[in-house]
N, C-alpha and C positions, 0 to 999 in steps of 0.2 A: 321592323316593328318593335316597339318597346315592350319587352316582356319582363319588366321589373316586378317580381312577384316573390312573396315570402311563402315558403312551402312548409306544411306539416309533414312529419314522418307518415308515409302511407304506402300501402301495397294492396294488390287485388289478386283474385284467383287467376285472372287472365295473365297477369305478370308472372305469377308462379309457373303456370303451364308453359309459357313461352320460354322462360329462363331455364326450366328443367329440360326443355327440348334442345337448347343450344349449349348448355354448360358442358364444358369438357371438350368441345369441338373447336374452340376458338384458336386463332393463331397467337393469342395472348395479349397482355397489356401493351407494353412498348415493344412488342416482339416483331422481329423481321428476320426470317431465316434462322430462327432458333435462338436468337440473342435478344434479350430485352434491351430496348434502345434501338436495335436494328441498324440498318444502313451499312455503308461501306466506307472505309477510309484507307488511304495508303500510309506508309511510313514516311517520316521526314528526317532529314539530317542537314547539317550545315551550321553556319555561324549565327551570330546574334545581330539583328537589325531592327531598329525602331521598337525595342521592347519584346521582340519575338526571338526566342531561342530555337534554332533548328528550322531555318526558313526555307529550305529547298525540298520540294515535294518529290517523293520516290514511292516505290511500291506500286500495287495495282489497284485500279478502280477507285481513285480518290474522287468520289461523287457524293453530292448531298450536303446541303448547308446544315448548320447547327443553329438551334434557337437557344438563347441564354437569357434567363430572367435576372433582373438586377434589383437590389434593394437599396433605394435611395433614402431610406429612413421614414418613419411614420407610416402613412398609408401610400407613400409614393413608390411606384414601381413601373418598370418597363421591360420589354423583351426585345433584345437585339438579335439580328441575323448575322452570323459569322460564316465565312467560307469554310469549306471542309478542312483546308490546310491551316486555318486560323490566321491567315495573313491579312484578311480584310474584314472589316465590319461593313456589311452591305447596307444595313438600315437599322432604325430603331422605331419602336411602336410603344406609345404610352398606354399601357393596359390599365394603369392605376392599381395594379396588384403586384406583389413582390415575393410570391412563394412558388409552388410547384406549377409546372406547365407540361402539357402533352398535346400533340397535334394529330389530327386525323382528317383526311379528305379536304384539306385546305382550311380547316377551322382550328384555331388555337384555343385550347381550354386552359384557363389560368385561374388559380385560386389565391386567396389571401383574405385580408380583413379590411373593410371600409367602414369608417365611423363606428368601430366596435362590433360590426356584424360580419360574420364569415360570408364570403361571396365567391361565386363562380361566374366568370365572364367567358363567353364563347365568341371569339372574334372571327367573323366570317371573312373569307377570301384573304386570309392573313398574308400570304406571300406577295400579294399585289398592293399592299397598303403601307409600305414603308414610309416613315415620316409622319404617320397619322396617329390618331388617338381613338380610344373607345368612343363609339357613337351609338347612342341609344336607339337611333333610327335604323341602324344597320346590324347591330350586335345584340346578343341576348345576355341578360344578367339575372341570376337567381341568387337570392339571399337565404341563408340557412341559419335561423336563430339557434337551433340546437347544436350547431357546430361551435367550436371555440377558436382553435388555432390551426386551420388546415395547412398542411405542409406538402407532402408528396402526393402525386396523383398518377394513376395508371388507367389504361383502357382495358376493358374486358368485353366478352360477348363475341359471338361469331361475326357480327356486323359492327363491332366496336361500339355498341349502344349501351354499355354499362361503364360506370366509372367507380374506381375505388380510391378513397381519399384517406390519408393518414392525418391524425389530429394529435397535436402535441402541446396542449395547453398546460401552463404552469399549474402546479397543485393548488387546490383550494380545500382547506380543511373541512371535512364533513360532506364533501361533494364527490360523487363518482362521475368524473368527467369522461367524455367520449374519447375513444382511441382510434376507431376505424369507422368508416361509413361506406355502405354500398348503395350506389345510385343506379337508376335505370331510365331509359327512354323507350322501353318496349311498348308494344301494342299501340303505336301511334301517338304516344304522349308528346306534347309540344316541347316540354322542358324536362330536364332530369328531376326525378323524384326520389326521395329517400326510401330505400327498401328496408335497410336495417342499420341500426347504430350499435356499435360494440363498445361498451364502457371499459375503462382502464382495469376495473376489478376482474373482468373476464379475459381481457387481452393480455394482462400481465404487466401493464405499464403504459407509457406514452409511445405512440407510433409516429416516427418522423417521415419515413418513406416506405414505399411498397414496390415490389416486383412481382408480376403475375405471369404464370405459365399457363396459357390457355389450353395446351394439349392435355394437361392433366387436371385443370381447374385447381391449381395450387398457388397459394399466395405466400410470399415471403415478406415479412414486415420487420423493418429495422427499428429497433427500440432504443430509447435514450438511456436505458439502463445497461446497454452494452450487449443485449441479446437479440437474436432473431426469432420471432414467433412464426412458426410454419403452420399454415391452415390448409389441410387437404380438403378437396371438394368445397372450396370456399363459396363460390356464387350459389351453388345448390343449397348449401346450408344457410347462407345469408338470406336467400329468397324464401326458404321455409320459415325462417325467423320472422320475416315480414308478414306472414299470415298466421302467426301464433305459435310457431315452433320454437325450439330452444335457440338462444343466441349462440353463434359459433364461438368456440374456445379453441386455442391453439392445439394442434395435434401433437406437437413436440416443440422443443426449443433447441437453438444452436447458440452456444456461448463460446466465442473464441478464447482459447486458453493454451497454456503450455504446461509441461511436466518437467520438473527439475529435482533431481535427487529423490524421486518417488513422490514428490509433493506437487499436486496440480494447483493451478491458479488461473484466474481469469485475467486476460490481457486487454480485453476491450473495455472501454469506458462509456462512450456516448455515441452510439452508431447513428449516422444520418443517411448517407447514400447507400443504395443497394441496386445491384443489377445481376441478372441471371443469364447464363449461357447454356442453352439447352443442349447444344451439340456436344459439349464436354461435361454437362451436368455440374457446372461450377457456379458458385455464388461469389461475387466480389462485393466487399463492404468497405465503407469509409467511416472512420472514427474521428470525431473532432476533438476528443479529449476534453481539456478544459476550454470552455468557450472563449475565455479572455486571452489564451495563449496562441501565438502565431507560429508555434514550432513543434507542438506535441501531437499533430495529427498522424494517422496511420491508415494503411490499407491492408485488408485481409483477403485471402483467396481460400475458399472452402471447397474441397473436392467432394464428389458424390452427394451433392446438396439435396437431391430428392429423397435420400434416405438418411442423411446425417442427423444425428440426435445426440444430445448431451448424454455422456456416459462416464462412469467412474473410471478414471485412468490413473489415479494416484490417491493419496490420502486426503486431498482437498476436495473442492467442489467438482461436480460433473461438468465436463467440457467437451468441445470438439477442437482438435488441434488443426489450425490452418496449414495448408501446404506452402503458403508464402505469407510473409508479413513484411511490409515495407514501411519504414519509419526512420526519422533522423533528419538532421539539418540539410543534407544534400537533396532530400526529397521535395523540399519546399511545402510540405504539408503542415498546415496549422489548423485551419478550420475547413476541411474538405466536405462541404455541405451537400454536394450531390455528385453523382458519377454517371457515366454513360459508356456502355460497351458498344463498340462498332468494329466489326470484323476482327475481333480479338484484341484490339487496342482499347485502352481505357482513357476516357477524357474525364478530368476532374475539375469541378467548379470550386476553386480554393478562394474562400471569401476574404481572408484578411492578410495572409502572407504576401508581402510585396505590394500591399494595397489592393490586392485582388488579382488572381491569375486564372488562366485556364491551362491545365497541365495535361500532358499526354504521356502515358506509359505504354510502350509497345508490347504486344504479345503477353499481356498480363496473365493470361491463363496458362499458356504453353511454355513460357520462359521459366527458368528455375532460379533459385537463390532468393534469400531474404536479406533484410538489413537496410542500410542507408543508401538506397539506390536512387540516383538522380533521374528525373523525368527525361524522356527523349525530346520533349518540346515544352517550353514554358512561355506563355504569352501574358504579359501584364495588360490587363484589360484597359487601364487608363491610357495606354499607348495607342489604343484604337478608338479612344474618345468615348468609351462607355462610361456611364455615370452610376456610381454606387458600387456595392460589392456583388459579385456573381452569386446567385442563390440556387438556381436550378438550370439543368441542361438537358436538352432532348433533341431528337432528330426532326428535321424537316420531313414531311411525308410526301 
């Protein structure tokens, strides 16, 4: 059924009561077994073949495909299915959208902009429709005129019936643009409806990506100003805002930084990807640095993320010092626009270095050491015939 509909921001008391009843009990956004992004993958090692570095699979439990969205320029976008060891591109699907993706119960949720209007498409039976395209008779489409540039997307709610969307529109003088959106399909709603919009003035800037921990109803938002905005009891407060309560503001911020000679300084520039590991209470962040550069990207690992908060640790700005920072030419990090934690390993959607790659860093949370560390695996996406630059990466469900 074609459900092309433009929605106004709306909420109702029934939505509030249902959301309050389930908030804080969810397994989380992209969560699976305590790690946002979920799933399981094994380690790999070996030589380089056909654009794939480290092509021999090892380790335990290498199961579950990866979904990767690609930006082909303009409004053109697709989502490709890759094998868990990155050796094979199984299929491609023309979603028409080129930003964030998340899957649940066989449906792929994809966001982006079509003809200047922010759009969510829900592709039904996605795993069985390789080689196909969005079909208005089979799939749902919802347009949100109040959104500007939807980027990252995460699931929330005990039955995964809420969506959180980051919005990173370019600044417009005199306009308070949106930064975050909370959507719901509670109480039998056919399509997602906007519960709350959080503007940049309250969010503290532009949100590119989000990681949600449903056990605690906590949202971590990666900001383009290099900070992480942390929202405690996010869906509860967002739902209250939808019925007239105050719009949620960050509970605290995390700014990756260092201290040298008693002087603190911020080391992050332009955060894009974010993923949370509940088992270790660690947050992993990707920083694209200067968007035009294919060599200045970085990764940060933040320990004790649930309680981490900027604090004065020197004579400069308040910061949080990462336990690991990975950057330099050997890393192949230029524009790491999205990341995915799977069983402790980090997959990175690197958009421009080498023409676009998927990188894997093993044991990102448990390993030690910082600096110019090469990935354990690097796959040039063009070598597997994907079109465009990788933009977002998520688990098959």
